Structure formats: structure tokens, C-alpha cells
Kinemage of the C-alpha trace (Angstrom):
@kinemage 1
@onewidth
@group {chain A} dominant
@subgroup {mainchain}
@vectorlist {calphas} color= white
{ca met a 1} P 0.000 0.000 0.000
{ca lys a 2} L 1.409 3.364 -1.062
{ca thr a 3} L 0.605 6.452 0.980
{ca trp a 4} L 0.687 9.325 -1.485
{ca ile a 5} L 0.697 12.977 -0.528
{ca asn a 6} L -2.949 13.590 -1.353
{ca ile a 7} L -3.978 17.218 -0.882
{ca pro a 8} L -6.219 18.286 -3.808
{ca lys a 9} L -5.419 21.912 -4.665
{ca ser a 10} L -6.194 24.290 -7.529
{ca glu a 11} L -4.720 27.575 -8.664
{ca gly a 12} L -5.605 30.106 -11.328
{ca ile a 13} L -7.868 29.506 -14.314
{ca ile a 14} L -8.919 25.863 -14.604
{ca thr a 15} L -11.776 23.607 -15.641
{ca arg a 16} L -13.713 21.656 -13.028
{ca gln a 17} L -13.717 18.456 -15.129
{ca ala a 18} L -10.444 17.163 -16.557
{ca his a 19} L -10.359 16.618 -20.350
{ca ala a 20} L -13.489 18.728 -20.924
{ca asp a 21} L -14.656 22.347 -21.138
{ca phe a 22} L -11.196 23.896 -21.238
{ca pro a 23} L -10.679 27.597 -20.541
{ca asn a 24} L -10.739 29.583 -23.805
{ca glu a 25} L -7.624 29.208 -25.959
{ca ser a 26} L -5.871 26.897 -23.525
{ca tyr a 27} L -4.076 23.569 -23.750
{ca glu a 28} L -4.458 20.919 -21.063
{ca arg a 29} L -1.492 18.848 -19.921
{ca glu a 30} L -1.763 15.918 -17.511
{ca leu a 31} L 1.132 15.196 -15.158
{ca gly a 32} L 0.519 11.754 -13.716
{ca lys a 33} L 2.005 8.903 -11.753
{ca glu a 34} L 1.554 5.146 -12.122
{ca gly a 35} L 0.508 5.289 -15.779
{ca phe a 36} L -2.851 7.074 -15.302
{ca phe a 37} L -3.677 5.124 -12.128
{ca gly a 38} L -1.955 7.352 -9.550
{ca pro a 39} L -2.017 11.001 -8.451
{ca ala a 40} L -2.371 13.513 -11.281
{ca thr a 41} L -2.483 17.245 -11.878
{ca his a 42} L -4.034 18.925 -14.911
{ca met a 43} L -2.289 22.088 -16.019
{ca tyr a 44} L -3.684 24.669 -18.451
{ca his a 45} L -1.266 26.404 -20.790
{ca gln a 46} L -1.553 29.359 -23.119
{ca lys a 47} L 0.780 27.695 -25.657
{ca asn a 48} L 0.910 24.170 -27.066
{ca pro a 49} L 3.112 22.200 -24.617
{ca met a 50} L 4.796 20.435 -27.535
{ca ser a 51} L 5.761 23.544 -29.508
{ca trp a 52} L 9.487 22.926 -29.267
{ca ile a 53} L 11.744 24.282 -32.012
{ca lys a 54} L 14.927 22.351 -31.233
{ca trp a 55} L 15.775 19.011 -29.629
{ca glu a 56} L 19.185 17.753 -28.480
{ca gly a 57} L 19.941 14.458 -26.734
{ca pro a 58} L 18.595 10.898 -26.896
{ca leu a 59} L 15.330 11.329 -24.938
{ca arg a 60} L 13.158 12.138 -27.933
{ca pro a 61} L 10.064 10.705 -29.618
{ca arg a 62} L 11.141 8.172 -32.235
{ca ser a 63} L 9.414 6.448 -35.141
{ca phe a 64} L 10.368 3.335 -37.112
{ca asp a 65} L 9.013 1.701 -40.249
{ca leu a 66} L 9.128 -2.024 -39.492
{ca asn a 67} L 7.892 -2.743 -43.028
{ca lys a 68} L 11.455 -2.052 -44.153
{ca leu a 69} L 12.938 -4.855 -42.062
{ca ser a 70} L 13.856 -7.762 -44.328
{ca asn a 71} L 14.817 -10.458 -41.816
{ca leu a 72} L 13.099 -13.766 -42.656
{ca thr a 73} L 13.656 -16.559 -40.160
{ca gln a 74} L 12.052 -19.875 -39.293
{ca ser a 75} L 12.745 -19.499 -35.586
{ca pro a 76} L 11.119 -16.783 -33.481
{ca phe a 77} L 14.268 -16.825 -31.361
{ca asp a 78} L 16.234 -15.518 -34.368
{ca ala a 79} L 13.834 -12.638 -35.079
{ca pro a 80} L 15.468 -9.227 -34.591
{ca glu a 81} L 15.160 -7.671 -31.169
{ca ile a 82} L 13.348 -4.356 -31.513
{ca leu a 83} L 13.136 -3.129 -27.917
{ca thr a 84} L 14.303 -4.749 -24.690
{ca asn a 85} L 14.712 -4.239 -20.974
{ca asn a 86} L 15.107 -6.620 -18.041
{ca phe a 87} L 11.374 -7.422 -18.014
{ca met a 88} L 10.253 -7.229 -21.656
{ca arg a 89} L 11.626 -8.412 -24.999
{ca leu a 90} L 9.954 -7.185 -28.195
{ca gln a 91} L 10.732 -8.783 -31.556
{ca phe a 92} L 9.341 -8.428 -35.073
{ca trp a 93} L 9.160 -11.894 -36.637
{ca gln a 94} L 8.764 -12.559 -40.354
{ca leu a 95} L 8.212 -16.201 -41.310
{ca asp a 96} L 7.758 -17.317 -44.921
{ca gln a 97} L 7.865 -21.103 -44.533
{ca ser a 98} L 6.477 -23.641 -42.105
{ca met a 99} L 8.618 -24.493 -39.088
{ca asp a 100} L 10.147 -28.008 -39.239
{ca phe a 101} L 11.048 -27.942 -35.548
{ca leu a 102} L 9.450 -26.896 -32.253
{ca val a 103} L 10.355 -24.043 -29.905
{ca arg a 104} L 9.968 -23.697 -26.155
{ca asn a 105} L 10.628 -20.436 -24.300
{ca gly a 106} L 11.901 -20.960 -20.758
{ca asp a 107} L 12.383 -17.233 -20.111
{ca gly a 108} L 8.752 -16.103 -19.858
{ca asp a 109} L 5.301 -16.087 -21.432
{ca asp a 110} L 5.123 -15.032 -25.088
{ca leu a 111} L 2.353 -12.908 -26.572
{ca leu a 112} L 2.171 -13.033 -30.373
{ca phe a 113} L 0.270 -10.349 -32.250
{ca ile a 114} L -0.292 -11.401 -35.871
{ca his a 115} L 0.151 -8.328 -38.048
{ca glu a 116} L -0.086 -10.123 -41.402
{ca gly a 117} L -0.788 -13.624 -42.601
{ca gln a 118} L -2.607 -16.690 -41.439
{ca gly a 119} L -1.793 -20.282 -40.638
{ca asp a 120} L -1.893 -23.067 -38.071
{ca leu a 121} L -0.233 -23.267 -34.671
{ca phe a 122} L 0.448 -26.696 -33.186
{ca cys a 123} L 1.442 -26.937 -29.520
{ca asp a 124} L 1.342 -29.301 -26.523
{ca tyr a 125} L -2.361 -28.560 -26.108
{ca gly a 126} L -3.547 -29.076 -29.665
{ca his a 127} L -4.199 -27.052 -32.814
{ca leu a 128} L -5.166 -23.392 -33.308
{ca thr a 129} L -5.782 -21.617 -36.591
{ca phe a 130} L -4.833 -17.932 -36.671
{ca arg a 131} L -5.292 -14.844 -38.851
{ca asp a 132} L -4.262 -11.207 -38.937
{ca gly a 133} L -5.227 -9.302 -35.804
{ca asp a 134} L -4.996 -12.317 -33.491
{ca tyr a 135} L -3.304 -12.262 -30.125
{ca ile a 136} L -1.923 -15.685 -29.150
{ca leu a 137} L -0.758 -16.024 -25.542
{ca leu a 138} L 1.699 -18.903 -25.018
{ca pro a 139} L 2.540 -19.729 -21.394
{ca arg a 140} L 6.192 -20.185 -20.570
{ca gly a 141} L 7.397 -23.685 -21.428
{ca thr a 142} L 4.820 -24.360 -24.143
{ca met a 143} L 6.201 -26.302 -27.111
{ca trp a 144} L 4.888 -24.984 -30.416
{ca arg a 145} L 5.411 -24.509 -34.120
{ca ile a 146} L 3.659 -22.729 -36.993
{ca glu a 147} L 2.617 -23.929 -40.435
{ca cys a 148} L 1.915 -21.224 -43.025
{ca asp a 149} L 1.372 -20.955 -46.780
{ca ser a 150} L 2.432 -17.308 -47.085
{ca thr a 151} L 4.496 -14.820 -45.096
{ca val a 152} L 3.451 -14.254 -41.510
{ca lys a 153} L 4.517 -11.059 -39.738
{ca ala a 154} L 4.100 -10.869 -35.983
{ca leu a 155} L 5.116 -8.959 -32.898
{ca ile a 156} L 6.464 -11.216 -30.162
{ca ile a 157} L 6.187 -9.664 -26.702
{ca glu a 158} L 7.990 -11.712 -24.056
{ca thr a 159} L 7.305 -10.972 -20.393
{ca thr a 160} L 10.696 -12.026 -19.133
{ca asn a 161} L 10.596 -14.189 -15.992
{ca asp a 162} L 6.912 -13.341 -15.555
{ca ser a 163} L 3.389 -14.237 -16.670
{ca tyr a 164} L 0.535 -12.464 -18.440
{ca arg a 165} L -2.738 -11.754 -16.688
{ca leu a 166} L -6.005 -10.034 -17.515
{ca pro a 167} L -6.753 -6.569 -16.121
{ca glu a 168} L -9.140 -6.012 -13.247
{ca lys a 169} L -12.399 -4.647 -14.644
{ca gly a 170} L -13.906 -3.417 -11.385
{ca ile a 171} L -17.431 -1.991 -11.530
{ca leu a 172} L -17.610 -2.794 -15.265
{ca gly a 173} L -17.913 -6.491 -14.460
{ca pro a 174} L -15.839 -9.406 -15.812
{ca gln a 175} L -17.632 -9.487 -19.191
{ca ala a 176} L -16.572 -5.929 -20.131
{ca ile a 177} L -14.203 -5.316 -23.041
{ca phe a 178} L -14.295 -9.021 -23.813
{ca asp a 179} L -15.893 -11.957 -22.065
{ca gln a 180} L -13.361 -14.613 -21.071
{ca gly a 181} L -15.575 -17.014 -23.003
{ca met a 182} L -14.273 -15.259 -26.133
{ca leu a 183} L -10.783 -16.648 -25.496
{ca asp a 184} L -10.214 -19.613 -27.817
{ca thr a 185} L -8.016 -22.529 -26.761
{ca pro a 186} L -6.231 -25.241 -28.773
{ca val a 187} L -8.215 -28.313 -29.725
{ca ile a 188} L -7.186 -31.939 -30.234
{ca asp a 189} L -8.727 -32.237 -33.676
{ca asp a 190} L -7.976 -34.294 -36.766
{ca ala a 191} L -5.201 -31.909 -37.877
{ca phe a 192} L -3.476 -32.291 -34.492
{ca lys a 193} L -3.824 -36.072 -34.526
{ca glu a 194} L -2.519 -36.265 -38.094
{ca gln a 195} L 0.784 -34.566 -37.204
{ca gln a 196} L 1.329 -37.225 -34.516
{ca his a 197} L 1.811 -39.806 -37.278
{ca ser a 198} L 5.104 -38.250 -38.346
{ca lys a 199} L 7.849 -40.902 -38.464
{ca arg a 200} L 10.806 -38.529 -38.602
{ca glu a 201} L 12.906 -37.036 -35.823
{ca trp a 202} L 11.761 -33.739 -34.306
{ca ser a 203} L 13.964 -31.219 -32.533
{ca val a 204} L 12.849 -28.762 -29.860
{ca his a 205} L 14.756 -25.470 -29.582
{ca ile a 206} L 14.632 -24.373 -25.934
{ca lys a 207} L 15.494 -20.813 -24.938
{ca arg a 208} L 16.616 -20.083 -21.388
{ca arg a 209} L 18.520 -16.927 -20.425
{ca asn a 210} L 18.656 -16.199 -24.165
{ca gln a 211} L 20.731 -19.321 -24.771
{ca ile a 212} L 19.440 -22.062 -27.083
{ca ser a 213} L 19.546 -25.790 -26.410
{ca lys a 214} L 18.260 -28.396 -28.874
{ca val a 215} L 16.638 -31.668 -27.851
{ca thr a 216} L 15.846 -34.318 -30.478
{ca phe a 217} L 13.003 -36.841 -30.265
{ca pro a 218} L 12.486 -39.878 -32.533
{ca his a 219} L 8.823 -38.830 -32.874
{ca ser a 220} L 6.686 -35.706 -32.528
{ca pro a 221} L 6.527 -34.708 -28.846
{ca leu a 222} L 3.132 -33.137 -29.541
{ca asp a 223} L 1.413 -36.454 -28.810
{ca ala a 224} L -1.189 -35.462 -26.199
{ca met a 225} L -4.337 -37.600 -25.979
{ca gly a 226} L -6.058 -34.997 -23.809
{ca trp a 227} L -5.595 -32.404 -21.079
{ca lys a 228} L -7.540 -30.582 -18.371
{ca gly a 229} L -6.768 -27.506 -16.281
{ca asn a 230} L -6.681 -23.714 -16.397
{ca leu a 231} L -3.160 -23.209 -17.764
{ca his a 232} L -3.159 -23.191 -21.558
{ca pro a 233} L -2.631 -20.938 -24.585
{ca val a 234} L -5.446 -18.566 -25.552
{ca arg a 235} L -6.301 -16.621 -28.690
{ca ile a 236} L -8.408 -13.507 -29.221
{ca asn a 237} L -8.717 -11.162 -32.182
{ca trp a 238} L -8.995 -7.388 -31.908
{ca arg a 239} L -12.290 -7.705 -33.805
{ca asp a 240} L -13.722 -9.445 -30.717
{ca ile a 241} L -12.761 -6.598 -28.363
{ca arg a 242} L -15.518 -4.118 -27.428
{ca pro a 243} L -13.675 -0.953 -26.391
{ca leu a 244} L -14.818 1.216 -23.517
{ca met a 245} L -16.392 4.481 -24.639
{ca ser a 246} L -17.687 7.697 -23.142
{ca his a 247} L -19.392 10.290 -25.315
{ca arg a 248} L -18.629 12.998 -22.736
{ca tyr a 249} L -15.072 12.187 -21.617
{ca his a 250} L -11.875 11.036 -23.346
{ca leu a 251} L -10.770 7.877 -21.554
{ca pro a 252} L -7.060 7.323 -20.794
{ca pro a 253} L -5.248 4.584 -22.740
{ca ser a 254} L -5.141 2.408 -19.620
{ca ala a 255} L -8.904 1.866 -20.128
{ca his a 256} L -7.961 -0.206 -23.190
{ca thr a 257} L -5.640 -2.634 -21.361
{ca thr a 258} L -5.891 -6.145 -22.845
{ca phe a 259} L -3.097 -8.022 -21.054
{ca leu a 260} L -0.756 -7.035 -18.265
{ca ser a 261} L 2.440 -8.199 -16.637
{ca ser a 262} L 4.125 -6.984 -13.460
{ca arg a 263} L 6.185 -4.286 -15.200
{ca phe a 264} L 4.228 -3.439 -18.365
{ca val a 265} L 0.782 -3.476 -19.930
{ca val a 266} L -0.457 -4.290 -23.441
{ca cys a 267} L -3.391 -2.183 -24.678
{ca thr a 268} L -5.446 -2.448 -27.869
{ca phe a 269} L -6.902 0.573 -29.637
{ca cys a 270} L -9.907 -0.501 -31.716
{ca pro a 271} L -12.386 1.456 -33.867
{ca arg a 272} L -14.910 3.377 -31.760
{ca pro a 273} L -17.122 6.472 -31.891
{ca ile a 274} L -15.358 9.726 -31.081
{ca glu a 275} L -16.658 11.747 -28.137
{ca ser a 276} L -19.709 13.767 -29.160
{ca asp a 277} L -20.211 16.123 -26.211
{ca pro a 278} L -19.343 19.684 -27.357
{ca gly a 279} L -16.996 20.284 -24.429
{ca ala a 280} L -15.234 16.899 -24.446
{ca leu a 281} L -11.696 16.454 -25.732
{ca lys a 282} L -11.796 14.524 -29.036
{ca val a 283} L -8.159 13.372 -29.223
{ca pro a 284} L -5.636 12.031 -26.689
{ca phe a 285} L -4.674 14.643 -24.138
{ca phe a 286} L -1.192 16.104 -23.815
{ca his a 287} L 0.456 14.308 -20.926
{ca asn a 288} L 3.612 13.473 -19.039
{ca asn a 289} L 3.616 9.717 -18.436
{ca asp a 290} L 6.665 10.011 -16.219
{ca asp a 291} L 6.751 6.413 -14.999
{ca tyr a 292} L 6.442 4.572 -18.339
{ca asp a 293} L 7.937 4.421 -21.824
{ca glu a 294} L 5.124 4.291 -24.400
{ca ile a 295} L 5.392 2.053 -27.473
{ca leu a 296} L 2.764 2.068 -30.220
{ca phe a 297} L 2.629 -0.435 -33.074
{ca tyr a 298} L 0.209 0.593 -35.825
{ca his a 299} L -1.635 -2.386 -37.285
{ca ala a 300} L -4.419 -1.072 -39.526
{ca gly a 301} L -6.537 1.929 -40.455
{ca glu a 302} L -5.949 5.664 -40.116
{ca phe a 303} L -4.384 6.914 -36.911
{ca phe a 304} L -6.393 9.841 -35.671
{ca ser a 305} L -3.726 11.354 -33.389
{ca arg a 306} L -0.729 11.053 -35.749
{ca asp a 307} L 0.280 12.310 -39.200
{ca asn a 308} L 2.304 10.309 -41.739
{ca ile a 309} L 1.927 7.038 -39.822
{ca gly a 310} L 0.816 3.826 -41.523
{ca pro a 311} L 0.360 0.130 -40.769
{ca gly a 312} L 3.557 -1.646 -39.798
{ca met a 313} L 5.130 1.444 -38.234
{ca met a 314} L 6.072 1.892 -34.580
{ca ser a 315} L 6.577 4.952 -32.393
{ca val a 316} L 8.354 5.144 -29.039
{ca his a 317} L 7.809 8.015 -26.613
{ca pro a 318} L 10.189 7.677 -23.660
{ca cys a 319} L 9.013 8.994 -20.317
{ca gly a 320} L 10.315 12.380 -19.276
{ca phe a 321} L 8.699 14.785 -21.721
{ca thr a 322} L 5.229 15.929 -22.717
{ca his a 323} L 3.638 14.248 -25.695
{ca gly a 324} L 0.268 14.122 -27.382
{ca pro a 325} L -1.535 14.574 -30.716
{ca his a 326} L 0.020 16.119 -33.803
{ca pro a 327} L -1.119 19.663 -34.662
{ca lys a 328} L -3.391 18.645 -37.569
{ca ala a 329} L -5.035 15.950 -35.456
{ca phe a 330} L -5.544 18.380 -32.584
{ca ala a 331} L -7.157 20.925 -34.926
{ca ala a 332} L -9.410 18.272 -36.481
{ca gly a 333} L -10.479 17.186 -33.006
{ca ala a 334} L -11.358 20.731 -32.046
{ca lys a 335} L -13.630 20.952 -35.118
{ca his a 336} L -15.101 17.480 -34.446
{ca ala a 337} L -14.223 16.736 -38.055
{ca arg a 338} L -14.411 12.958 -37.563
{ca lys a 339} L -17.196 11.032 -35.863
{ca glu a 340} L -15.380 7.745 -35.293
{ca thr a 341} L -11.932 6.214 -35.350
{ca asn a 342} L -10.930 3.335 -37.597
{ca glu a 343} L -7.471 2.707 -36.188
{ca val a 344} L -6.138 -0.552 -34.778
{ca ala a 345} L -2.953 -0.316 -32.741
{ca val a 346} L -1.102 -2.216 -30.036
{ca met a 347} L 0.346 -0.135 -27.197
{ca ile a 348} L 2.949 -1.367 -24.736
{ca asp a 349} L 3.557 0.809 -21.677
{ca thr a 350} L 6.662 -0.386 -19.867
{ca arg a 351} L 7.700 0.753 -16.404
{ca asp a 352} L 11.389 0.300 -17.246
{ca ala a 353} L 13.297 2.201 -19.899
{ca val a 354} L 13.768 0.291 -23.151
{ca asp a 355} L 16.947 -0.249 -25.135
{ca phe a 356} L 16.751 0.006 -28.931
{ca gly a 357} L 17.904 -2.879 -31.100
{ca ser a 358} L 20.534 -2.141 -33.751
{ca ser a 359} L 18.188 -3.452 -36.460
{ca leu a 360} L 16.085 -0.304 -35.987
{ca asn a 361} L 18.829 2.105 -37.063
{ca pro a 362} L 18.222 1.888 -40.839
{ca val a 363} L 14.408 2.070 -40.528
{ca glu a 364} L 14.118 5.148 -38.290
{ca asp a 365} L 12.462 8.398 -39.342
{ca ala a 366} L 14.992 10.830 -37.889
{ca asn a 367} L 12.655 13.769 -38.537
{ca tyr a 368} L 9.828 12.405 -36.376
{ca val a 369} L 10.813 14.664 -33.464
{ca asn a 370} L 9.996 17.684 -35.648
{ca ser a 371} L 6.536 16.460 -36.653
{ca trp a 372} L 4.833 18.515 -33.911
{ca arg a 373} L 6.060 21.794 -35.370
{ca gln a 374} L 3.276 24.069 -36.574
{ca ser a 375} L 3.371 24.277 -40.381
């Protein structure tokens, strides 16, 4: 239990309700702790809090076009590391042929987000088909492989030495956002039984402390007859998520949490109506998320808070500076020019600073930091 200094105060010209009915010609900025869950102050500025004209040093907003990565690999363990820290490992995996071996991650649960492609996943528990937009959660130690007919592109988000959980939904009830009954599990079907007939040797690549061991079996080790319990892989597609909405109040991104670990959260932004109340903010608010680095992977659609961003791109906003919507998006929000969003994006908010993989260097937009300048 944390005992915060908790003395609500106000000074000067303010609005009574955060994110709505701003004072004339003002910009709101939220300064918050604990990633929108802790104490917060809302400050009202006369000038845009992101109207910088020069930036020096490494702590800057960054953008990368992952479409330009060309690494094709059968093993997810060989996929390039994009971002890492002691508690999270993010990779971008591109697979263009079926795996002829199995993998087993001993370092933590894996969460796959399928950006492109479709195929079949075989694991200890059975068979799962998958398509674009699927999340597949694989508990630590699960043996698995993928069969595909065309290229599959996926984010792999490892929670190192930890496990994924679902967020608490509080007064919304457990069926909010998605009912747990929407989570699909592997099945022991004909396709799974057929692969058990393989007469050849099968190897399992096991990762532990980022070192790979290989164990060879004279048969397929995916030979389960059945299983029971509450530990197993699950799959859900963003199309099955029903995002929280408020027509009078712009909800923080934490309201869209899909999975969480001890040191980071994974959120999903899905299409939804834009706030309709005349006084409500229509775009994300300017904010200092001073406890978390924010990572956004853009999957599909048009991104209503960013310019010149397309599917397959990724932005990283380290903690320590104000960030928020681009000028054109902010102006469009003020005019209520759009009535709904059609974006799909995966956000990872990590409590610990991330390191950037060397594979990102050639795919970075070095001018991204200047994209908030007024034209």
C-alpha cells in the first residue's frame, strides 16, 4: 500500500472536469504517476506544450518503419530484437515457410500479435488456426510450431521471468471489453492427430537466459491424448474486443488494457465512436507519463492522433517529456471533423526504460521529433 501525498489543490484559471470544457484558448497537460492510475495534476497552458523548435539528446520521440525490415527466419528466437529491458523483450518476426522444428521459451510467457498472414499453430495442447489481428498467448514452457502458406509477420512480446494476466475490470464487471468465453483454446482435432503420425525425428529449440539448447526426439513430442486444467494458450482477435467508450469524456489509454504483466501493460486501440459532447476532448490529451515508456505499433486503419503514420510502423515516446496529438489531429479534433476512429494499434507501456535494437537504425524516421512543429 502506497501512501501518497494527497492534498487536492487548484490555482488560477482551470476547468472543473479534466479533459473537458477547457478555458478559452488553452491547452491541457496531464502530469501523472503510475501510468494514469496514480495522483495527477491537470495544467492549463496558453501555448501548445509540444511547440518545441529544437531538440538535443537521446530522450526524444522516435518512429520506425518495421515494413522495411527484411529479416526472414524460421525461428522466433532468431527474429530481430526491436526493444528490450530486463522485463520485456519485443521482436518483429517474419516467417515465410512452415517451421520443421518446435520451440519452447523458458524465459517467460510469449504474446504473439499477428500483423499479417494466417496459418496453423500446433502446440502441446492441440491445434489453433490464426489470422491477422490475433493475439496468441503462449505460457512459458509451451512447445509450439507454426505452419503457413504465405508470409506471416508478428510482434512477439515476451514478459521475461513473468506471466501475463487479464486486467481487473472493477465496476464494469468481468464481461466488459471481452468476455473470457471469447478466449479460444487449442483443440485436439484431426489436424493435431494427423501430425502425430510423423515418423521422422523432431527437434525442440529451448530458450533459457537467451541461450538455445536443442533436444531431439524420434517422434513428434506433440502427442497429447487430452488435457484438463486452467493453464493453456489462448487466442483472441482485436475484432472481438468491445472498447470502452464515453461520449462525454476522453478515456485514458489504460482503459484499453488487454493483457498485463508486473512491469508493463499491453493495450489495444480498436475502432470506436469519437466523443460527441461539445466540451469533451476529441483526441488524446497532452500528458507526461513520467513512470512509463510508451510504445505504439500501428496495425491497420488511419491513426487519428498522428500524421504520416501507416500500418507496420512503430513509435516510441520515452518517459520524461510531454507528448500528445500532432497539430493537424488536434485541430481536427477541435472541429469534431471525424465522428469515429478506424485505427487498430497495439500499445505497450513499460515501467522500465527500453533499449533500442541495432536493427532499428536503418528504418528510423529521424525527422519524427519535428513532426509537432506548426506548419
